[in-house]
C-alpha positions in Angstrom: -22.8 -9.0 7.6 -22.3 -10.1 4.1 -24.8 -12.4 2.4 -23.5 -15.3 0.2 -24.8 -16.0 -3.3 -23.9 -18.0 -6.3 -24.1 -17.2 -10.0 -26.4 -19.5 -12.1 -23.6 -20.3 -14.5 -21.8 -22.3 -11.8 -24.6 -24.9 -12.4 -25.6 -24.4 -16.0 -24.3 -23.1 -19.3 -27.4 -21.4 -20.5 -30.5 -20.0 -18.8 -33.9 -21.3 -20.0 -37.1 -22.3 -18.1 -35.9 -25.9 -17.1 -32.2 -25.1 -16.7 -33.0 -21.9 -14.6 -35.2 -23.8 -12.2 -32.6 -26.5 -11.8 -29.9 -23.8 -11.1 -32.3 -22.4 -8.4 -32.7 -25.8 -6.9 -29.0 -26.4 -6.8 -28.2 -23.0 -5.3 -30.5 -23.7 -2.4 -29.2 -27.2 -1.9 -25.6 -25.9 -1.7 -26.6 -23.6 1.0 -26.6 -20.1 -0.7 -29.0 -17.5 0.3 -29.5 -16.2 -3.1 -28.8 -17.0 -6.8 -27.6 -14.6 -9.4 -29.8 -14.8 -12.5 -28.4 -13.9 -15.9 -31.1 -11.5 -17.2 -29.6 -11.6 -20.8 -32.9 -11.8 -22.6 -35.6 -10.1 -20.5 -38.4 -10.6 -23.0 -37.8 -14.3 -23.2 -37.6 -14.9 -19.4 -40.2 -17.2 -17.8 -40.9 -15.1 -14.8 -43.8 -17.1 -13.3 -42.0 -20.4 -13.4 -38.8 -19.0 -12.1 -40.6 -17.0 -9.3 -42.3 -20.2 -8.3 -39.1 -22.1 -8.2 -37.5 -19.4 -5.9 -40.4 -19.8 -3.5 -40.1 -23.5 -3.4 -36.3 -23.4 -2.8 -36.6 -20.7 -0.1 -34.0 -18.4 -1.6 -34.1 -15.0 -3.5 -32.5 -13.8 -6.7 -30.4 -10.9 -7.8 -30.1 -10.3 -11.5 -27.2 -9.2 -13.8 -26.7 -8.6 -17.5 -24.5 -7.3 -20.2 -26.0 -5.2 -22.9 -26.4 -6.8 -26.3 -23.6 -6.1 -28.7 -25.9 -3.8 -30.9 -26.9 -1.8 -27.8 -23.5 -0.7 -26.6 -24.7 2.4 -24.5 -22.3 5.2 -25.8 -23.2 4.3 -29.4 -26.9 3.5 -28.8 -28.2 5.3 -25.7 -31.9 5.2 -26.5 -31.8 1.5 -27.4 -29.9 0.6 -24.3 -32.2 2.6 -22.1 -35.3 0.7 -23.6 -33.6 -2.5 -23.1 -32.8 -1.8 -19.4 -36.3 -0.7 -18.7 -37.5 -4.1 -20.2 -35.1 -5.8 -17.9 -36.3 -3.8 -14.9 -39.8 -5.1 -15.8 -38.6 -8.7 -15.6 -36.6 -8.2 -12.5 -39.6 -6.6 -10.7 -41.8 -9.3 -11.8 -39.4 -11.9 -10.5 -39.5 -10.3 -7.2 -36.0 -9.3 -7.3 -34.6 -6.0 -6.2 -31.2 -6.0 -7.8 -29.8 -5.5 -11.3 -25.9 -5.4 -11.7 -23.3 -6.3 -14.2 -22.4 -4.6 -17.4 -25.4 -2.4 -17.5 -23.6 0.5 -19.4 -21.8 -1.4 -22.3 -21.6 -4.5 -24.3 -18.9 -7.1 -23.7 -16.4 -7.4 -26.6 -17.1 -4.0 -28.1 -13.7 -2.3 -28.4 -13.1 1.0 -30.3 -9.3 0.8 -30.3 -9.1 3.9 -28.1 -9.6 4.8 -24.5 -13.1 6.1 -23.4 -13.9 9.6 -24.1 -15.5 12.1 -21.7 -18.4 12.3 -24.0 -19.0 8.4 -23.9 -18.9 8.4 -20.1 -21.2 11.5 -19.9 -23.7 9.7 -22.2 -23.5 6.6 -19.8 -24.2 8.9 -16.8 -27.1 10.6 -18.5 -28.8 7.2 -19.4 -28.1 5.6 -16.1 -29.5 8.6 -14.3 -32.8 8.1 -16.1 -32.7 4.3 -15.6 -31.9 4.6 -11.9 -34.9 6.9 -11.4 -37.1 4.3 -13.1 -35.6 1.6 -11.1 -36.2 3.4 -7.8 -39.9 3.6 -8.6 -39.8 -0.2 -8.7 -37.6 -0.6 -5.5 -34.7 -1.8 -7.5 -31.0 -1.2 -6.9 -28.7 -0.9 -9.9 -25.0 -1.8 -9.9 -22.2 -1.0 -12.5 -19.4 -3.6 -13.0 -16.1 -2.7 -14.4 -14.4 -5.5 -16.5 -11.0 -6.0 -17.8 -9.5 -4.3 -20.8 -9.8 -7.4 -23.1 -13.7 -7.4 -22.7 -14.3 -3.6 -22.6 -12.5 -0.3 -22.8 -15.2 1.8 -21.0 -14.8 0.8 -17.4 -11.8 -1.3 -16.1 -11.2 -0.3 -12.5 -13.3 0.3 -9.5 -12.3 3.9 -9.5 -13.5 4.3 -13.2 -16.9 3.0 -12.4 -17.2 4.9 -9.0 -16.5 8.2 -10.9 -19.6 7.6 -13.1 -21.7 6.3 -10.1 -20.9 9.6 -8.2 -21.7 11.7 -11.3 -25.1 10.0 -11.6 -25.8 10.7 -8.0 -28.5 8.3 -7.5 -28.7 6.5 -4.1 -29.8 3.2 -5.8 -26.8 3.0 -8.2 -24.0 1.1 -6.6 -20.6 -0.5 -7.6 -20.4 -4.1 -8.5 -16.8 -5.4 -8.1 -15.3 -8.7 -9.5 -12.0 -10.1 -8.2 -11.2 -11.8 -11.5 -11.2 -8.4 -13.3 -9.4 -6.6 -10.4 -6.7 -9.3 -10.6 -6.0 -8.0 -14.2 -6.6 -4.3 -13.8 -6.0 -3.1 -10.2 -2.7 -2.3 -8.5 -3.5 -4.7 -5.7 -7.0 -5.4 -4.0 -6.8 -3.7 -0.6 -6.7 0.0 -1.7 -9.2 -0.1 -4.5 -11.8 -1.8 -2.3 -11.3 0.6 0.7 -11.3 3.7 -1.7 -14.6 2.4 -3.2 -16.3 1.6 0.2 -18.9 4.4 -0.1 -20.5 2.9 -3.2 -19.4 -0.8 -3.1 -22.1 -3.4 -2.1 -21.7 -6.3 -4.5 -18.7 -8.4 -5.2 -18.1 -11.3 -7.6 -15.8 -13.6 -5.7 -14.0 -15.1 -8.7 -10.6 -16.8 -9.1 -8.0 -15.8 -11.6 -8.8 -18.9 -13.8 -12.6 -18.7 -13.1 -12.4 -22.0 -11.1 -12.3 -23.1 -7.4 -11.7 -20.2 -5.0 -8.3 -20.2 -3.4 -6.5 -22.2 -6.1 -5.3 -19.4 -8.4 -3.5 -16.1 -8.1 -6.1 -13.7 -6.5 -4.7 -12.3 -3.4 -7.6 -13.3 -1.1 -5.8 -12.0 2.0 -5.9 -8.4 0.6 -9.5 -8.9 -0.6 -10.6 -9.9 2.9 -8.6 -7.2 4.6 -10.1 -4.6 2.2 -13.6 -5.8 2.8 -13.0 -5.7 6.5 -11.6 -2.2 6.6 -14.3 -1.0 4.2 -16.9 -2.4 6.7 -18.5 -4.2 3.8 -22.0 -5.8 4.5 -23.3 -6.4 1.1 -23.3 -9.4 -1.2 -20.5 -11.9 -1.9 -21.2 -13.9 -4.9 -19.4 -17.0 -6.2 -18.9 -16.5 -10.0 -17.5 -19.5 -12.0 -18.5 -21.2 -15.2 -18.9 -24.9 -15.0 -20.5 -25.1 -18.3 -19.8 -22.8 -21.2 -22.3 -21.9 -24.0 -21.1 -20.4 -27.2 -22.3 -16.8 -26.3 -20.6 -16.9 -23.0 -17.4 -18.2 -24.4 -17.3 -15.4 -27.1 -18.0 -12.7 -24.5 -15.5 -13.8 -21.9 -12.9 -15.7 -23.9 -13.5 -18.8 -21.8 -12.4 -21.8 -23.9 -12.5 -24.4 -21.3 -14.4 -25.2 -18.1 -12.9 -25.3 -14.6 -11.4 -28.7 -13.5 -14.0 -29.1 -10.8 -17.6 -30.2 -11.2 -20.5 -27.8 -10.3 -21.2 -29.4 -6.8 -17.7 -29.2 -5.8 -17.2 -25.6 -7.0 -20.3 -24.6 -5.1 -19.8 -26.5 -1.9 -16.1 -25.8 -1.4 -16.2 -22.2 -2.5 -19.1 -21.5 -0.1 -16.9 -22.9 2.8 -14.0 -20.8 1.5 -16.2 -17.6 1.5 -17.7 -18.4 5.0 -14.3 -19.1 6.6 -12.6 -16.0 5.0 -15.6 -13.7 6.2 -15.5 -15.2 9.7 -11.7 -15.0 10.0 -11.9 -11.2 9.2 -15.0 -10.6 11.4 -17.2 -9.9 8.6 -19.7 -12.6 9.6 
């Protein structure tokens, strides 16, 4: 049975102590089981305050990040490794057991060429070490492919799956995102089914990053793929109701969705629950 979560940026534009605790509260009020926390600056993360807020709200947290621009993993493997270990420390202290997202690259770093085998081999080597460290802390890692305009390194589920299998760590999984799939994949059903062995986390995100079901994502194919993949992981609403300069620059989001946060959260959760039930996932 899938579990439904919501990205913090549905409610806030930037994570700090006060805004983060507000997002935690709003996620719980909207009925989600967990909130996805952007662990973008792990050394500045107010762990004790957020852990207390999660306890008060009665929900748990998963975490995600993108590597800083100066720590793009193929170019700076040692620095990327150190940053990820710092992030694991914060994730563990928060009481979370999941770190996903762009853990192998920096958004917006483009070389003007396709990825080389050497680059992907470097990523596999670093992630193998980080996964081993994560396992000692009881943390699962997940690698998310993004579209060609944000990265050249991993664009499809098959791209990321290849590296995940090369790493061969049972706590390294695949993190899919329907927004990126809508750009890069030849449909939704087949990629999901073919990645079923490693897929356990999905950003459910519309083509325009707004309210689910109002864009061009083929949700029928998504649900059918998840059903045939016997998916039982996490389904996470990802939208961006407020946009900060760093987020805008990384994702090329120049305008917010038409709906307010509470509408996005409430109506999208209903969309997820109805879709899962109709396809016998819930």
